[in-house]
MARNU-204084 format. One record per atom (N, C-alpha, C, O): atom name; x, y, z; chain; residue in one letter. Coordinates in Angstrom, 3 decimals, always signed. Layout:
N
{'CA'; {X; Y; Z}; 'A'; 'a'},
...
This chain:
79
{'N'; {+14.911; -18.776; +7.382}; 'A'; 'x'},
{'CA'; {+15.972; -18.571; +8.566}; 'A'; 'x'},
{'C'; {+15.448; -17.164; +9.143}; 'A'; 'x'},
{'O'; {+15.166; -16.139; +8.522}; 'A'; 'x'},
{'N'; {+15.401; -17.457; +10.655}; 'A'; 'x'},
{'CA'; {+14.658; -16.322; +11.525}; 'A'; 'x'},
{'C'; {+15.415; -14.972; +11.447}; 'A'; 'x'},
{'O'; {+16.636; -15.057; +11.316}; 'A'; 'x'},
{'N'; {+15.039; -14.134; +11.489}; 'A'; 'x'},
{'CA'; {+15.724; -12.627; +11.732}; 'A'; 'x'},
{'C'; {+16.156; -12.718; +13.246}; 'A'; 'x'},
{'O'; {+15.492; -13.201; +14.163}; 'A'; 'x'},
{'N'; {+17.545; -12.088; +13.321}; 'A'; 'x'},
{'CA'; {+18.315; -11.873; +14.327}; 'A'; 'x'},
{'C'; {+17.493; -10.938; +15.418}; 'A'; 'x'},
{'O'; {+16.461; -10.486; +14.923}; 'A'; 'x'},
{'N'; {+17.695; -10.589; +16.649}; 'A'; 'x'},
{'CA'; {+17.113; -9.330; +17.269}; 'A'; 'x'},
{'C'; {+17.691; -8.033; +16.644}; 'A'; 'x'},
{'O'; {+16.919; -7.079; +16.546}; 'A'; 'x'},
{'N'; {+19.004; -7.895; +16.198}; 'A'; 'x'},
{'CA'; {+19.479; -6.452; +15.950}; 'A'; 'x'},
{'C'; {+18.508; -6.195; +14.624}; 'A'; 'x'},
{'O'; {+17.927; -5.123; +14.460}; 'A'; 'x'},
{'N'; {+18.390; -7.468; +13.570}; 'A'; 'x'},
{'CA'; {+17.720; -6.879; +12.436}; 'A'; 'x'},
{'C'; {+16.311; -6.546; +12.624}; 'A'; 'x'},
{'O'; {+15.848; -5.601; +11.985}; 'A'; 'x'},
{'N'; {+15.518; -7.263; +13.488}; 'A'; 'x'},
{'CA'; {+14.349; -6.995; +13.832}; 'A'; 'x'},
{'C'; {+14.177; -5.515; +14.378}; 'A'; 'x'},
{'O'; {+13.176; -4.855; +14.100}; 'A'; 'x'},
{'N'; {+15.035; -5.111; +15.039}; 'A'; 'x'},
{'CA'; {+14.740; -3.898; +15.840}; 'A'; 'x'},
{'C'; {+15.196; -2.843; +14.794}; 'A'; 'x'},
{'O'; {+14.262; -2.055; +14.649}; 'A'; 'x'},
{'N'; {+16.101; -2.552; +14.117}; 'A'; 'x'},
{'CA'; {+16.316; -2.093; +12.909}; 'A'; 'x'},
{'C'; {+15.161; -1.593; +11.971}; 'A'; 'x'},
{'O'; {+15.085; -0.467; +11.478}; 'A'; 'x'},
{'N'; {+14.276; -2.628; +11.812}; 'A'; 'x'},
{'CA'; {+13.027; -2.600; +10.819}; 'A'; 'x'},
{'C'; {+12.262; -1.312; +11.297}; 'A'; 'x'},
{'O'; {+12.268; -1.159; +12.518}; 'A'; 'x'},
{'N'; {+11.659; -0.437; +10.619}; 'A'; 'x'},
{'CA'; {+11.085; +0.433; +10.746}; 'A'; 'x'},
{'C'; {+11.657; +2.058; +11.419}; 'A'; 'x'},
{'O'; {+11.069; +3.121; +11.621}; 'A'; 'x'},
{'N'; {+12.759; +1.704; +11.576}; 'A'; 'x'},
{'CA'; {+13.618; +2.727; +12.336}; 'A'; 'x'},
{'C'; {+14.086; +3.819; +10.871}; 'A'; 'x'},
{'O'; {+14.485; +3.419; +9.778}; 'A'; 'x'},
{'N'; {+13.917; +4.966; +11.219}; 'A'; 'x'},
{'CA'; {+14.572; +6.121; +10.250}; 'A'; 'x'},
{'C'; {+15.771; +5.512; +9.593}; 'A'; 'x'},
{'O'; {+16.468; +4.733; +10.243}; 'A'; 'x'},
{'N'; {+16.055; +5.802; +8.387}; 'A'; 'x'},
{'CA'; {+17.044; +5.491; +7.452}; 'A'; 'x'},
{'C'; {+18.633; +6.396; +8.380}; 'A'; 'x'},
{'O'; {+19.806; +6.116; +8.132}; 'A'; 'x'},
{'N'; {+18.224; +7.323; +9.283}; 'A'; 'x'},
{'CA'; {+19.427; +8.121; +9.482}; 'A'; 'x'},
{'C'; {+20.126; +7.045; +10.798}; 'A'; 'x'},
{'O'; {+21.215; +7.263; +11.329}; 'A'; 'x'},
{'N'; {+19.243; +5.924; +11.124}; 'A'; 'x'},
{'CA'; {+20.056; +5.143; +12.187}; 'A'; 'x'},
{'C'; {+21.002; +4.325; +11.734}; 'A'; 'x'},
{'O'; {+20.584; +3.474; +10.949}; 'A'; 'x'},
{'N'; {+22.131; +4.303; +11.969}; 'A'; 'x'},
{'CA'; {+23.281; +3.401; +11.185}; 'A'; 'x'},
{'C'; {+22.878; +2.010; +11.321}; 'A'; 'x'},
{'O'; {+22.120; +1.564; +12.183}; 'A'; 'x'},
{'N'; {+23.413; +1.417; +10.460}; 'A'; 'x'},
{'CA'; {+23.546; -0.348; +10.201}; 'A'; 'x'},
{'C'; {+24.109; -0.705; +11.398}; 'A'; 'x'},
{'O'; {+24.924; -0.015; +12.009}; 'A'; 'x'},
{'N'; {+23.507; -2.226; +11.888}; 'A'; 'x'},
{'CA'; {+23.835; -2.859; +13.413}; 'A'; 'x'},
{'C'; {+25.325; -3.399; +12.609}; 'A'; 'x'},
{'O'; {+25.554; -3.516; +11.405}; 'A'; 'x'},
{'N'; {+26.240; -3.677; +13.851}; 'A'; 'x'},
{'CA'; {+27.505; -4.260; +13.482}; 'A'; 'x'},
{'C'; {+27.628; -5.734; +12.601}; 'A'; 'x'},
{'O'; {+28.665; -6.156; +12.088}; 'A'; 'x'},
{'N'; {+26.553; -6.261; +12.575}; 'A'; 'x'},
{'CA'; {+26.804; -7.622; +11.827}; 'A'; 'x'},
{'C'; {+25.954; -7.432; +10.382}; 'A'; 'x'},
{'O'; {+25.454; -8.438; +9.880}; 'A'; 'x'},
{'N'; {+25.834; -6.398; +9.863}; 'A'; 'x'},
{'CA'; {+25.248; -5.845; +8.580}; 'A'; 'x'},
{'C'; {+26.545; -5.554; +7.592}; 'A'; 'x'},
{'O'; {+27.345; -4.626; +7.711}; 'A'; 'x'},
{'N'; {+26.541; -6.696; +6.485}; 'A'; 'x'},
{'CA'; {+27.706; -6.313; +5.414}; 'A'; 'x'},
{'C'; {+26.969; -5.453; +4.444}; 'A'; 'x'},
{'O'; {+25.800; -5.764; +4.218}; 'A'; 'x'},
{'N'; {+27.460; -4.453; +3.856}; 'A'; 'x'},
{'CA'; {+27.138; -3.574; +2.797}; 'A'; 'x'},
{'C'; {+27.065; -4.507; +1.594}; 'A'; 'x'},
{'O'; {+27.986; -5.272; +1.305}; 'A'; 'x'},
{'N'; {+26.023; -4.418; +0.964}; 'A'; 'x'},
{'CA'; {+26.036; -5.150; -0.637}; 'A'; 'x'},
{'C'; {+25.478; -4.372; -1.718}; 'A'; 'x'},
{'O'; {+24.590; -4.799; -2.457}; 'A'; 'x'},
{'N'; {+25.945; -3.357; -1.796}; 'A'; 'x'},
{'CA'; {+25.731; -2.500; -2.951}; 'A'; 'x'},
{'C'; {+24.474; -1.630; -2.702}; 'A'; 'x'},
{'O'; {+24.092; -1.664; -1.532}; 'A'; 'x'},
{'N'; {+23.653; -0.760; -3.652}; 'A'; 'x'},
{'CA'; {+22.702; -0.032; -3.767}; 'A'; 'x'},
{'C'; {+21.548; -0.514; -4.659}; 'A'; 'x'},
{'O'; {+21.944; -1.302; -5.517}; 'A'; 'x'},
{'N'; {+20.399; -0.291; -4.690}; 'A'; 'x'},
{'CA'; {+19.400; -0.106; -5.685}; 'A'; 'x'},
{'C'; {+18.918; +1.227; -6.361}; 'A'; 'x'},
{'O'; {+18.811; +2.270; -5.716}; 'A'; 'x'},
{'N'; {+18.634; +1.126; -7.701}; 'A'; 'x'},
{'CA'; {+18.349; +2.699; -8.246}; 'A'; 'x'},
{'C'; {+17.597; +2.354; -9.331}; 'A'; 'x'},
{'O'; {+17.804; +1.264; -9.864}; 'A'; 'x'},
{'N'; {+16.565; +3.265; -9.849}; 'A'; 'x'},
{'CA'; {+15.818; +3.443; -10.615}; 'A'; 'x'},
{'C'; {+15.923; +4.443; -11.850}; 'A'; 'x'},
{'O'; {+16.406; +5.574; -11.790}; 'A'; 'x'},
{'N'; {+15.458; +3.914; -12.828}; 'A'; 'x'},
{'CA'; {+15.623; +5.414; -13.800}; 'A'; 'x'},
{'C'; {+16.497; +4.838; -14.615}; 'A'; 'x'},
{'O'; {+16.961; +3.709; -14.462}; 'A'; 'x'},
{'N'; {+16.812; +5.815; -15.750}; 'A'; 'x'},
{'CA'; {+17.443; +5.298; -17.102}; 'A'; 'x'},
{'C'; {+19.054; +5.624; -16.844}; 'A'; 'x'},
{'O'; {+19.327; +6.571; -16.106}; 'A'; 'x'},
{'N'; {+19.962; +4.960; -17.359}; 'A'; 'x'},
{'CA'; {+21.426; +4.987; -16.811}; 'A'; 'x'},
{'C'; {+21.931; +6.383; -16.642}; 'A'; 'x'},
{'O'; {+22.596; +6.646; -15.640}; 'A'; 'x'},
{'N'; {+21.667; +7.321; -17.555}; 'A'; 'x'},
{'CA'; {+21.968; +8.469; -17.648}; 'A'; 'x'},
{'C'; {+21.511; +9.254; -16.229}; 'A'; 'x'},
{'O'; {+22.186; +10.027; -15.550}; 'A'; 'x'},
{'N'; {+20.347; +8.861; -16.051}; 'A'; 'x'},
{'CA'; {+20.045; +9.505; -14.740}; 'A'; 'x'},
{'C'; {+19.270; +8.941; -13.563}; 'A'; 'x'},
{'O'; {+18.156; +9.298; -13.179}; 'A'; 'x'},
{'N'; {+20.175; +7.852; -12.979}; 'A'; 'x'},
{'CA'; {+19.606; +7.019; -12.026}; 'A'; 'x'},
{'C'; {+19.340; +7.613; -10.647}; 'A'; 'x'},
{'O'; {+20.004; +8.545; -10.193}; 'A'; 'x'},
{'N'; {+18.347; +7.031; -10.015}; 'A'; 'x'},
{'CA'; {+18.131; +7.552; -8.650}; 'A'; 'x'},
{'C'; {+18.289; +6.426; -8.001}; 'A'; 'x'},
{'O'; {+17.791; +5.350; -8.332}; 'A'; 'x'},
{'N'; {+19.142; +6.674; -6.842}; 'A'; 'x'},
{'CA'; {+19.274; +5.798; -5.574}; 'A'; 'x'},
{'C'; {+17.991; +5.791; -4.886}; 'A'; 'x'},
{'O'; {+17.342; +6.816; -4.675}; 'A'; 'x'},
{'N'; {+17.586; +4.459; -4.492}; 'A'; 'x'},
{'CA'; {+16.467; +4.180; -3.621}; 'A'; 'x'},
{'C'; {+16.821; +3.449; -2.454}; 'A'; 'x'},
{'O'; {+16.097; +3.535; -1.462}; 'A'; 'x'},
{'N'; {+17.870; +2.719; -2.444}; 'A'; 'x'},
{'CA'; {+18.329; +2.404; -1.203}; 'A'; 'x'},
{'C'; {+19.907; +1.604; -0.942}; 'A'; 'x'},
{'O'; {+20.519; +0.982; -1.811}; 'A'; 'x'},
{'N'; {+20.279; +1.779; +0.251}; 'A'; 'x'},
{'CA'; {+21.713; +0.868; +0.270}; 'A'; 'x'},
{'C'; {+21.310; -0.398; +0.970}; 'A'; 'x'},
{'O'; {+20.611; -0.472; +1.980}; 'A'; 'x'},
{'N'; {+21.889; -1.456; +0.241}; 'A'; 'x'},
{'CA'; {+21.559; -2.631; +0.551}; 'A'; 'x'},
{'C'; {+22.606; -3.422; +1.431}; 'A'; 'x'},
{'O'; {+23.834; -3.434; +1.346}; 'A'; 'x'},
{'N'; {+21.732; -4.101; +2.330}; 'A'; 'x'},
{'CA'; {+22.751; -4.986; +3.192}; 'A'; 'x'},
{'C'; {+22.658; -6.122; +3.545}; 'A'; 'x'},
{'O'; {+21.481; -6.476; +3.473}; 'A'; 'x'},
{'N'; {+23.566; -7.204; +4.040}; 'A'; 'x'},
{'CA'; {+22.945; -8.509; +4.313}; 'A'; 'x'},
{'C'; {+23.526; -8.953; +5.749}; 'A'; 'x'},
{'O'; {+24.734; -8.871; +5.972}; 'A'; 'x'},
{'N'; {+22.712; -9.376; +6.610}; 'A'; 'x'},
{'CA'; {+23.194; -9.840; +7.950}; 'A'; 'x'},
{'C'; {+23.854; -11.185; +7.865}; 'A'; 'x'},
{'O'; {+23.311; -12.149; +7.325}; 'A'; 'x'},
{'N'; {+25.272; -11.225; +8.522}; 'A'; 'x'},
{'CA'; {+26.044; -12.009; +8.330}; 'A'; 'x'},
{'C'; {+25.766; -13.146; +9.835}; 'A'; 'x'},
{'O'; {+26.458; -14.117; +10.142}; 'A'; 'x'},
{'N'; {+25.012; -12.818; +10.278}; 'A'; 'x'},
{'CA'; {+24.330; -13.772; +11.784}; 'A'; 'x'},
{'C'; {+23.175; -14.589; +11.020}; 'A'; 'x'},
{'O'; {+23.286; -15.794; +10.798}; 'A'; 'x'},
{'N'; {+21.914; -13.733; +10.590}; 'A'; 'x'},
{'CA'; {+21.161; -14.458; +10.355}; 'A'; 'x'},
{'C'; {+20.819; -14.640; +9.082}; 'A'; 'x'},
{'O'; {+19.991; -15.502; +8.788}; 'A'; 'x'},
{'N'; {+21.462; -13.784; +8.062}; 'A'; 'x'},
{'CA'; {+21.253; -13.938; +6.790}; 'A'; 'x'},
{'C'; {+19.804; -13.026; +6.131}; 'A'; 'x'},
{'O'; {+19.150; -13.396; +5.156}; 'A'; 'x'},
{'N'; {+19.612; -12.106; +6.737}; 'A'; 'x'},
{'CA'; {+18.358; -11.344; +6.764}; 'A'; 'x'},
{'C'; {+18.963; -10.191; +5.603}; 'A'; 'x'},
{'O'; {+20.119; -9.771; +5.552}; 'A'; 'x'},
{'N'; {+17.944; -9.865; +4.799}; 'A'; 'x'},
{'CA'; {+18.493; -8.517; +3.735}; 'A'; 'x'},
{'C'; {+17.598; -7.570; +4.384}; 'A'; 'x'},
{'O'; {+16.406; -7.711; +4.658}; 'A'; 'x'},
{'N'; {+18.395; -6.554; +4.589}; 'A'; 'x'},
{'CA'; {+17.739; -5.320; +4.890}; 'A'; 'x'},
{'C'; {+18.307; -4.184; +4.124}; 'A'; 'x'},
{'O'; {+19.478; -4.126; +3.749}; 'A'; 'x'},
{'N'; {+17.131; -3.026; +3.859}; 'A'; 'x'},
{'CA'; {+17.174; -1.979; +2.921}; 'A'; 'x'},
{'C'; {+17.271; -0.683; +3.625}; 'A'; 'x'},
{'O'; {+16.355; -0.458; +4.417}; 'A'; 'x'},
{'N'; {+18.287; +0.307; +3.487}; 'A'; 'x'},
{'CA'; {+17.975; +1.758; +4.079}; 'A'; 'x'},
{'C'; {+17.595; +2.733; +2.871}; 'A'; 'x'},
{'O'; {+18.294; +3.360; +2.075}; 'A'; 'x'},
{'N'; {+16.360; +2.629; +3.025}; 'A'; 'x'},
{'CA'; {+15.749; +3.480; +1.978}; 'A'; 'x'},
{'C'; {+16.097; +4.899; +1.999}; 'A'; 'x'},
{'O'; {+16.119; +5.511; +3.066}; 'A'; 'x'},
{'N'; {+16.389; +5.497; +0.804}; 'A'; 'x'},
{'CA'; {+16.222; +7.186; +0.911}; 'A'; 'x'},
{'C'; {+14.983; +7.365; +0.712}; 'A'; 'x'},
{'O'; {+14.093; +6.515; +0.741}; 'A'; 'x'},
{'N'; {+14.864; +9.062; +0.397}; 'A'; 'x'},
{'CA'; {+13.538; +9.466; +0.150}; 'A'; 'x'},
{'C'; {+12.903; +9.153; -1.154}; 'A'; 'x'},
{'O'; {+11.769; +9.593; -1.340}; 'A'; 'x'},
{'N'; {+13.478; +8.453; -2.080}; 'A'; 'x'},
{'CA'; {+12.966; +7.872; -2.943}; 'A'; 'x'},
{'C'; {+12.675; +6.739; -3.131}; 'A'; 'x'},
{'O'; {+12.351; +6.272; -4.223}; 'A'; 'x'},
{'N'; {+12.768; +6.011; -1.861}; 'A'; 'x'},
{'CA'; {+12.542; +4.466; -1.540}; 'A'; 'x'},
{'C'; {+11.265; +4.069; -0.776}; 'A'; 'x'},
{'O'; {+10.872; +4.951; -0.012}; 'A'; 'x'},
{'N'; {+10.594; +3.045; -0.805}; 'A'; 'x'},
{'CA'; {+9.349; +2.918; -0.589}; 'A'; 'x'},
{'C'; {+9.451; +1.681; +0.811}; 'A'; 'x'},
{'O'; {+10.028; +0.599; +0.706}; 'A'; 'x'},
{'N'; {+8.754; +2.169; +2.046}; 'A'; 'x'},
{'CA'; {+8.663; +3.693; +2.378}; 'A'; 'x'},
{'C'; {+9.976; +4.287; +2.587}; 'A'; 'x'},
{'O'; {+10.949; +3.598; +2.892}; 'A'; 'x'},
{'N'; {+10.029; +5.623; +2.420}; 'A'; 'x'},
{'CA'; {+11.056; +6.841; +2.090}; 'A'; 'x'},
{'C'; {+11.305; +6.624; +3.814}; 'A'; 'x'},
{'O'; {+10.720; +6.270; +4.838}; 'A'; 'x'},
{'N'; {+12.659; +7.128; +3.289}; 'A'; 'x'},
{'CA'; {+13.561; +7.155; +4.657}; 'A'; 'x'},
{'C'; {+13.679; +6.443; +5.792}; 'A'; 'x'},
{'O'; {+13.926; +6.904; +6.906}; 'A'; 'x'},
{'N'; {+13.388; +4.583; +5.319}; 'A'; 'x'},
{'CA'; {+13.218; +3.977; +6.524}; 'A'; 'x'},
{'C'; {+13.852; +2.322; +6.241}; 'A'; 'x'},
{'O'; {+13.874; +1.782; +5.135}; 'A'; 'x'},
{'N'; {+14.291; +1.772; +7.393}; 'A'; 'x'},
{'CA'; {+14.510; +0.608; +7.025}; 'A'; 'x'},
{'C'; {+13.696; -0.521; +6.792}; 'A'; 'x'},
{'O'; {+12.693; -0.632; +7.497}; 'A'; 'x'},
{'N'; {+13.889; -1.224; +6.095}; 'A'; 'x'},
{'CA'; {+12.718; -2.207; +5.797}; 'A'; 'x'},
{'C'; {+13.767; -3.507; +5.508}; 'A'; 'x'},
{'O'; {+14.930; -3.396; +5.119}; 'A'; 'x'},
{'N'; {+13.027; -4.808; +5.809}; 'A'; 'x'},
{'CA'; {+13.447; -6.117; +5.593}; 'A'; 'x'},
{'C'; {+12.916; -6.742; +4.404}; 'A'; 'x'},
{'O'; {+11.745; -6.379; +4.295}; 'A'; 'x'},
{'N'; {+13.176; -7.355; +3.661}; 'A'; 'x'},
{'CA'; {+12.851; -8.211; +2.199}; 'A'; 'x'},
{'C'; {+13.602; -9.198; +2.032}; 'A'; 'x'},
{'O'; {+14.526; -9.656; +2.705}; 'A'; 'x'},
{'N'; {+12.927; -9.627; +0.654}; 'A'; 'x'},
{'CA'; {+13.919; -10.681; -0.294}; 'A'; 'x'},
{'C'; {+14.936; -9.849; -1.000}; 'A'; 'x'},
{'O'; {+14.732; -8.669; -1.285}; 'A'; 'x'},
{'N'; {+16.146; -10.556; -1.303}; 'A'; 'x'},
{'CA'; {+17.151; -10.224; -1.753}; 'A'; 'x'},
{'C'; {+17.018; -9.976; -3.221}; 'A'; 'x'},
{'O'; {+16.718; -10.858; -4.027}; 'A'; 'x'},
{'N'; {+17.262; -8.715; -3.528}; 'A'; 'x'},
{'CA'; {+17.232; -7.870; -4.951}; 'A'; 'x'},
{'C'; {+18.005; -8.289; -5.732}; 'A'; 'x'},
{'O'; {+19.098; -7.727; -5.789}; 'A'; 'x'},
{'N'; {+17.732; -9.410; -6.606}; 'A'; 'x'},
{'CA'; {+19.122; -9.842; -7.340}; 'A'; 'x'},
{'C'; {+19.391; -8.806; -8.751}; 'A'; 'x'},
{'O'; {+18.543; -8.044; -9.215}; 'A'; 'x'},
{'N'; {+20.560; -8.969; -9.194}; 'A'; 'x'},
{'CA'; {+20.780; -7.773; -10.001}; 'A'; 'x'},
{'C'; {+19.842; -7.955; -11.430}; 'A'; 'x'},
{'O'; {+19.288; -9.044; -11.580}; 'A'; 'x'},
{'N'; {+19.690; -7.069; -12.310}; 'A'; 'x'},
{'CA'; {+18.786; -7.228; -13.414}; 'A'; 'x'},
{'C'; {+19.364; -8.366; -14.402}; 'A'; 'x'},
{'O'; {+20.582; -8.382; -14.580}; 'A'; 'x'},
{'N'; {+18.641; -9.216; -14.984}; 'A'; 'x'},
{'CA'; {+19.280; -10.009; -15.879}; 'A'; 'x'},
{'C'; {+19.767; -9.140; -17.010}; 'A'; 'x'},
{'O'; {+19.327; -8.048; -17.369}; 'A'; 'x'},
{'N'; {+20.791; -9.864; -17.510}; 'A'; 'x'},
{'CA'; {+21.513; -9.215; -18.751}; 'A'; 'x'},
{'C'; {+20.613; -9.498; -20.201}; 'A'; 'x'},
{'O'; {+19.922; -10.493; -20.419}; 'A'; 'x'},
{'N'; {+20.795; -8.505; -20.982}; 'A'; 'x'},
{'CA'; {+20.026; -8.226; -22.105}; 'A'; 'x'},
{'C'; {+20.832; -9.416; -23.080}; 'A'; 'x'},
{'O'; {+22.051; -9.531; -23.205}; 'A'; 'x'},
{'N'; {+20.127; -9.970; -23.506}; 'A'; 'x'},
{'CA'; {+20.505; -10.816; -24.859}; 'A'; 'x'},
{'C'; {+20.723; -9.909; -26.259}; 'A'; 'x'},
{'O'; {+21.009; -10.466; -27.318}; 'A'; 'x'},
């Protein structure tokens, strides 16, 4: 599926730019041990084109920037 214009225009912008109106919040990504997790992004899914966008924090890669990527699945459960 091709990203819509609104998604393409958001990529590379500072994370301080708000999400466009068709992005639905879909959780956050974090790293580190459970007692000291560090948020690296807010995750968004476009209801128009299906793209996944990530609103990176200062700890994200690249820091403080909107990026587009694959859907980041939850960590698999431990057996």
